C-alpha positions as CSV (number, residue, x, y, z in Angstrom):
1,M,18.6,1.0,-37.6
2,S,16.3,-1.8,-36.5
3,I,16.3,-3.1,-32.9
4,S,14.9,-6.5,-34.1
5,H,17.2,-9.5,-33.6
6,R,15.0,-11.6,-35.8
7,P,14.0,-9.9,-39.0
8,R,10.8,-11.0,-40.7
9,F,9.8,-11.2,-44.4
10,D,6.6,-11.6,-46.3
11,F,6.1,-11.9,-50.1
12,L,3.6,-13.3,-52.5
13,I,4.2,-16.3,-54.8
14,P,2.0,-17.8,-57.6
15,T,2.1,-21.5,-56.4
16,N,0.2,-23.3,-53.6
17,P,2.0,-24.3,-50.3
18,E,2.6,-27.9,-51.3
19,E,4.2,-26.9,-54.6
20,A,6.3,-24.3,-52.8
21,V,7.7,-26.9,-50.4
22,E,8.5,-29.2,-53.3
23,C,10.2,-26.3,-55.2
24,I,12.5,-25.7,-52.2
25,R,13.1,-29.5,-51.8
26,A,14.2,-29.7,-55.5
27,A,16.3,-26.6,-55.2
28,I,18.1,-27.8,-52.1
29,T,18.8,-31.1,-53.8
30,N,20.2,-29.4,-56.9
31,T,22.1,-26.4,-55.4
32,K,25.8,-26.1,-54.7
33,L,25.1,-23.7,-51.9
34,P,25.9,-25.1,-48.4
35,L,22.2,-25.3,-47.3
36,R,20.0,-27.9,-45.8
37,A,16.3,-27.9,-45.0
38,V,13.7,-29.7,-43.0
39,Y,10.2,-29.9,-44.5
40,F,6.8,-29.9,-42.9
41,P,3.4,-29.4,-44.5
42,S,3.2,-25.8,-45.6
43,Q,6.5,-24.8,-44.0
44,C,10.2,-25.5,-43.9
45,E,13.3,-24.6,-41.9
46,I,16.4,-23.7,-43.9
47,Q,19.9,-23.8,-42.3
48,V,23.5,-23.7,-43.3
49,K,25.3,-27.0,-43.6
50,D,27.6,-28.1,-40.7
51,D,30.9,-27.7,-42.7
52,V,30.4,-23.9,-43.0
53,H,28.3,-23.4,-39.8
54,H,29.6,-21.1,-37.1
55,V,28.1,-19.7,-33.9
56,W,26.3,-16.9,-35.7
57,S,25.0,-18.9,-38.6
58,P,21.3,-18.0,-39.3
59,H,18.2,-20.2,-39.1
60,M,15.3,-19.4,-41.5
61,S,11.8,-20.4,-40.7
62,V,9.5,-20.3,-43.7
63,I,5.7,-20.6,-43.6
64,F,3.4,-20.8,-46.7
65,E,0.0,-19.4,-46.0
66,V,-2.9,-19.2,-48.4
67,R,-4.7,-15.8,-48.2
68,A,-7.3,-14.1,-50.4
69,D,-4.7,-12.5,-52.6
70,G,-2.6,-15.7,-53.1
71,T,0.1,-17.7,-51.2
72,H,2.2,-15.6,-48.9
73,V,5.7,-16.7,-47.9
74,T,6.2,-15.4,-44.4
75,G,9.0,-16.2,-42.0
76,Q,11.9,-14.9,-39.9
77,V,15.6,-15.2,-39.8
78,G,17.5,-15.4,-36.6
79,P,20.3,-17.2,-34.7
80,N,20.0,-20.9,-34.0
81,M,18.0,-21.9,-31.0
82,P,20.9,-22.3,-28.5
83,V,22.3,-18.9,-29.3
84,W,18.8,-17.3,-29.3
85,S,18.1,-19.0,-25.9
86,L,21.3,-17.7,-24.5
87,F,20.4,-14.1,-25.5
88,I,16.9,-14.4,-24.1
89,T,18.2,-15.8,-20.8
90,A,20.8,-13.1,-20.5
91,Y,18.2,-10.4,-21.2
92,G,15.8,-11.9,-18.7
93,I,18.3,-12.4,-15.9
94,L,20.0,-9.0,-16.3
95,G,16.6,-7.3,-16.6
96,I,15.3,-8.9,-13.4
97,V,18.5,-8.1,-11.5
98,A,18.6,-4.6,-12.8
99,A,15.0,-3.9,-11.7
100,A,15.6,-5.5,-8.3
101,G,18.9,-3.5,-7.9
102,L,17.4,-0.2,-8.9
103,M,14.4,-0.7,-6.5
104,F,16.7,-1.8,-3.7
105,G,19.1,1.1,-4.4
106,Y,16.3,3.6,-4.4
107,S,15.1,2.2,-1.0
108,Q,18.6,2.5,0.4
109,W,18.9,6.0,-0.9
110,S,15.5,7.1,0.4
111,I,16.4,6.0,4.0
112,G,19.8,7.6,3.9
113,Q,22.0,4.5,3.4
114,S,24.7,4.1,0.7
115,P,22.8,3.1,-2.5
116,V,24.8,0.1,-3.5
117,G,21.7,-1.3,-5.3
118,L,21.7,1.6,-7.7
119,F,25.3,0.6,-8.8
120,I,24.2,-3.1,-9.3
121,G,21.1,-2.0,-11.3
122,S,23.1,0.4,-13.4
123,L,25.8,-2.2,-14.0
124,C,23.1,-4.6,-15.2
125,L,21.7,-2.0,-17.6
126,V,25.2,-1.5,-19.1
127,L,25.5,-5.3,-19.4
128,I,22.2,-5.4,-21.3
129,A,23.6,-2.9,-23.7
130,V,26.7,-5.0,-24.1
131,V,24.6,-8.1,-24.8
132,Y,22.6,-6.1,-27.4
133,A,25.9,-4.9,-29.1
134,I,27.2,-8.5,-29.2
135,G,24.0,-9.5,-30.9
136,K,24.4,-6.8,-33.5
137,V,28.0,-7.9,-34.2
138,G,26.7,-11.5,-34.6
139,E,24.0,-10.2,-36.9
140,R,26.7,-8.6,-39.1
141,L,28.8,-11.7,-39.1
142,A,25.8,-13.7,-40.2
143,A,24.8,-11.2,-42.9
144,P,26.5,-13.0,-45.9
145,Q,24.8,-16.3,-45.0
146,T,21.5,-14.6,-44.4
147,Q,21.6,-12.9,-47.8
148,M,22.5,-16.2,-49.4
149,M,19.5,-17.9,-47.7
150,H,17.1,-15.1,-48.7
151,Q,18.3,-15.1,-52.3
152,F,18.1,-18.9,-52.5
153,L,14.5,-18.8,-51.1
154,R,13.4,-16.2,-53.6
155,D,15.2,-17.9,-56.6
156,S,13.8,-21.3,-55.7
157,L,10.2,-20.0,-55.5
158,G,10.5,-17.8,-58.5
159,A,9.8,-14.6,-56.6
160,E,11.0,-11.2,-57.6
C-alpha cells in the first residue's frame, strides 16, 4: 500500500512535446469521454468535465520532457487544488497542535501536573490518521475517473 496521495507516472513516447500536446488536443476534441484539458507549451492539465465532476474527481498534470532516450511523459494525479489545499492545511494545523500538545503535556508530566497536553497531542495524532483515511477513501472513489484519464492519455499518445 502506498502512502502517496498524488501518484506519479513516467513513460516514453516516440513524438516530440509539441506533437504530443497536439495529439492530446485532437483526442480531447474527438472523444466522448467527459474530459477537458488546458494546454501549455510542453505540458497540459487534464480534468473531468463539470457535469460528472465530484469532490474527489482527479486532476492530472502532464509534462513532456525531452531526454537523451526520447520524450518522457511525466506527471501526477491528485485531487483538485481546493481539496488538496484542505488536506495540506489539515495536516499542517493538526501536526503543529500535536507537537505543541505533546511537548506541553510532557512538560506538565515532568513537573508533576496533570498532563492534559498529552491528551490534546494524542487526539491530534488520531485526527491526522482520520484525515489520512478520508483521503484514501477519496482516492478509491476517484479511481474509476483516474483510470479513465490514464487510459485516455496513453491511448491518445500511442503509448503501450
